[in-house]
N, C-alpha and C positions, 0 to 999 in steps of 0.2 A: 676702622683701619688699624693695623698693627705696626709696631716698631720692633725691630730685632735688637735684643740686648746680648752683647758678647762680653763675657767676663775677661779679666786679665789672663787667666789660665787658658781660656778658649782662644784668645788672640795669640798667645804664645804658641799654641799648638798649630796655628794656621800660618804663621809668618816665618819665612826663612830669610836669611841675610841676602841670598842671591836675588830673591824676588824684591826685597826692599831696595837693593842697589838699582835694579832695573826700574822700579817705580820712581825713585828719587832722580835718577838720571833723566827720565822722561819729563818729570816735573821741571827740572832745571831747564831743559830744552824749550819747553813751552814758555817759561818765564823769559828766556833769552829771545824768543821769537815774538814777544809781546802778546802772547795768548793766555795770559793769566791775570786775574784780578786779585790783588792782595794788599790791603791797607797794612801799614805797620802795626805791630802788636800794640795793644792798649794795656796799660799797667795800673794796678792798684797796689800801693806800697803800705805794708803794715810795719812801720818802723819800730814800734814798741815790741813787735814779735820777731823782728829780723827776718821778714819774709815778704813775698809779693804774689799777686795773682795776675795771670795774663789771659787775654782772649785773642784768638788767632783764627780769623775767617779767611777763606780763599775760594776761588773758582777757577778751574782749569777748563778752557774752552774745548780743546780737542778731545780730552778725556770725558768732557761733559759731566764733571763731578764737582760737588761743592759741599762745604761743611765748615764747622768751627770747632776748635779745641779750646778747652779751659784748663789751664795748667798752673800749678804753684811752684815756687822755689823757696824752700825754707832750709837753709844750711844747717841749722841746729837739730833738725828732725831725727837724724840717726841716733842721737843721744836719747830719744824717746821711743826708739824702736820703729820709727817711721821713715820711709824714703824721703830724700831731699826733694825729689820731684814726684808729683802725682798728677795724673791727667785723665780727663774724660773727653771723648771725641763724639761729635754728632755729625752724621752724614744726612744731607737733605737731597731731595729731588730738584734739580735745577728747573724742571718743567713746571712743577706745581708748588715747590717750596716745602712740601710735606717731609717730615723727618722719616728717613728710611731705616737708620740704625743708630744705636748708641753703644759705645764700647769703652772699656777700660783702656786707657792710652798711655799708661806709664811705660810699659815695655815697648810699645810702638814708638814712643818718643825716643827712647834710648836707641832702638834699632835704626830709625830713620836718621838720627844724628850720626851714628856710626857709618851708615851708608853714604851720607853726605861727605864725610871725610874720605871715604874710599873713592867716591866719584871724583872729588877734587884732586886726590893724589893720582888718579888715572890720567888726568890731563896736565898736572903740574909737577909731579915728581919724576925723577929719572926712572926710566923703565927697568934699569938693573938694580933698583933699590933693594937692599937686603937687611938693613939694620933699622929697626923701629925704636924710637925713644918716646917714653911716656912720662909726662910730668903731671902728677896727680893720679893716685891709684884707687879712685872711687869707682862707682858703678859704670860711669860713662867710659872709663878706660877699657873695660872689657869689650864693649861693642865697637869701639874704635879699632881695637886690634882684630876683632872678628872680621870687620869690613876689609881692613888691609890684607888680612890673610887670604881673602877670597880673590884678590887681584894681584898680589905680589908674592914672590917666593922669599918670605921673611925667614932669615936664618938666626937672628939674634934680637933680643928685646932688652932695652935698657929702661929700667923703671926707677923714678925718683919720687919720693913722697916723704912728708914729715914723719910718717909712721912706717917703720920697717914691717910691722905686723900687717898693715894694709898692703904693702908691697908683696909680702909672702902670700897673702890671701889671693891677690890678683894673679900671681904666678901659678898658684895651685889651680885656680879656676880656669885660667886660659890654656893650661896644658892639655885640656880636654880637646881643644881644636888646633893648638899651635904648640907642639911639643919640641921646642928648640932651646937654645941657651938663653938664660935670663940672668942679668946682672942687676941687683937692686941696691939702692942707696938712699940716703936722706939729703944728698946734695944735688940740686937741680943741674948743676954743670955736668954731672956724670951722665945725664940722659941726652945731652946735646951733641955728643959725638955719634950722630945717627944720620941716616939718609932721609928718613921721614920722622919728624918730631911732632908729637901731638901734645898740646897743653889742655888740660881739662880741670882747671882749678877755678874757684870763685874769687881769685885774688883781685885786690884793688890797688896793687902796686906791682910794677914789673918784676917778674921772676927770672926771665931769660935775658941774659946780657948779650948785647950786640957782639962783643968780642968772642963769645963762645960758639958762634955759628959759622961754619965753614961754607965756602962756595959750593954750590950744587945741592944744598939742603932744601928740602921742602918742609914747611911748617903748617900743620893744621891747628889754628888757634880756635879752640872750641869753647873755652871757659867764659870768655867775656860775652855775656848775653843780656846785660842790663847797663844802664847809665853808670859811669864811674868805674867799671871793671876794666882791667887791663893786665896782660900777662907778659908782654914783650916790651923791651926797651924801645922807645920811639926811634932811636938811631938805626935800629935794625930795619925798620920799615923803609927808611930812606935808601937803603942799598938793596932792596928787594922788589920783586914784582908782586904787588899787593892785589889780590883778587878777593872780592866780597861776595856773599851770597845775594844780598840785596842792598843797593846803595842807600836808600832811605833808612832802612832798618839798621844797617851797620853804622850809619852816621850817628845815630842816637843811642845805640845799645851794643855795638860790636867792639872788637879789638881796636878799631880806629877811632872810637868815639872820644876818648880822652885826648889823644894827640890832635885831633881835629879841633876840639873845643879849646885847647890850650895854645893853638897856633903852631904846634910842632909838626903838623902834617897838613899840606894843602890838599884840597879835594882832587887836584890834578895829579897828586901822588898815588891815587888809586887807579890801577890799570884797567880793570874791567869787572863785570859781574860774571860769576861762574857760568850762568846760563848762556851768556854770549859766546863763551868758549865752547861749551857743549853743542851749541847750535851751529858752530862753525863760522861765526861772525868775526871773531878775532882769534889769534893763535894763543896756545897755552905756553908750555915751556918750549923755548927755541934753542937752548944750549944746555950743556951739562954743567956749566959754570954758574949760571944765575941762581940766586936764592929766590924761592917762591913762597908766598904766604897766602893761605886761604883763611879768611875771616868769616867764621861760621856763627851766625846768630840763631839759626834755626828758623825755618820758614813754614808758614801755614800750608803752602803748596806741597811740601814734603809730607805733611800729615794727611792731607786730603788724598794724595796719590796712594800712599801706603794703606790708609784706612779703606780706600776703595778696593784695593787688592784683597784685603782681609774680608771685606763684606762679600765680594764675589765668591771667594772660596767657601765662606760660611754657608751661603745660599746653596752652592753646588753640593756641599757635603751634609746639609741639613743640621748644621751646628748652630747653637744659640737658643735663646728663649724669646718667644713672641709675647710682647706686652700690648695690651689693649690701649690705644691712644685716643681714637675718636669713635 
């Protein structure tokens, strides 16, 4: 039997943000309906190298798709000419367990994370949101904006990063799909005067102060994806509707992990999982005044759903390399 190999470039050629949003929304819905199997990520920590390796398996029952992603996070990699995040995805047959495809999943990871933010904003942000704020001008900022641009009429983007050069590079890159007004700054506060605020940093101390956030704001907290990371002041969580992607995973590696561990947030302070909202079990935003927060840790179901879409298109188009397996 053969296994289909898809390179990063091939995955990029096959995957659109519109399709990724559709796949991720359906994955969230299955999760909310209890039709997904997904243990929390498992981690290996390489402390002397300031990095980690994660394995992420999942099964979506209605889609009948399963697989596992192996992904690293090494924040110092850009200094060596490597991406912070690199990933490989394996899809298997739920019927036999046989591997169907293996693909480079670094771009896929970035796209599905951007799509997750877009889906969350669809249900939690004000419908008339026009100003997007970005804290952290790295690679993930681009796909976050790309996702939002597909669902909202964004007219202005506020970008804050320690490096103005990174801010300028992000603006230049994003103008290819979102040619609007950009204001760049090294002060996080300057990005907070937004309708939708996205935080995409690896910070281990709060960057966004409670007092900077106005009523009606929606926040996609993307950066906290491992134990000890946090980007928002705990006080902000107390006056917000907090929605997580997965309760178990967010509790040990999401934005809520530090406040929960330190007793600054009770489990009852978490409103719902995003899948419950997408599935229609609970309401999303109910007023223009409430502050909403989406705590995104990144779920294996997002990877499986998105990779399945890529695999289907690759087979249809005859793209990829067949490798002998058995």
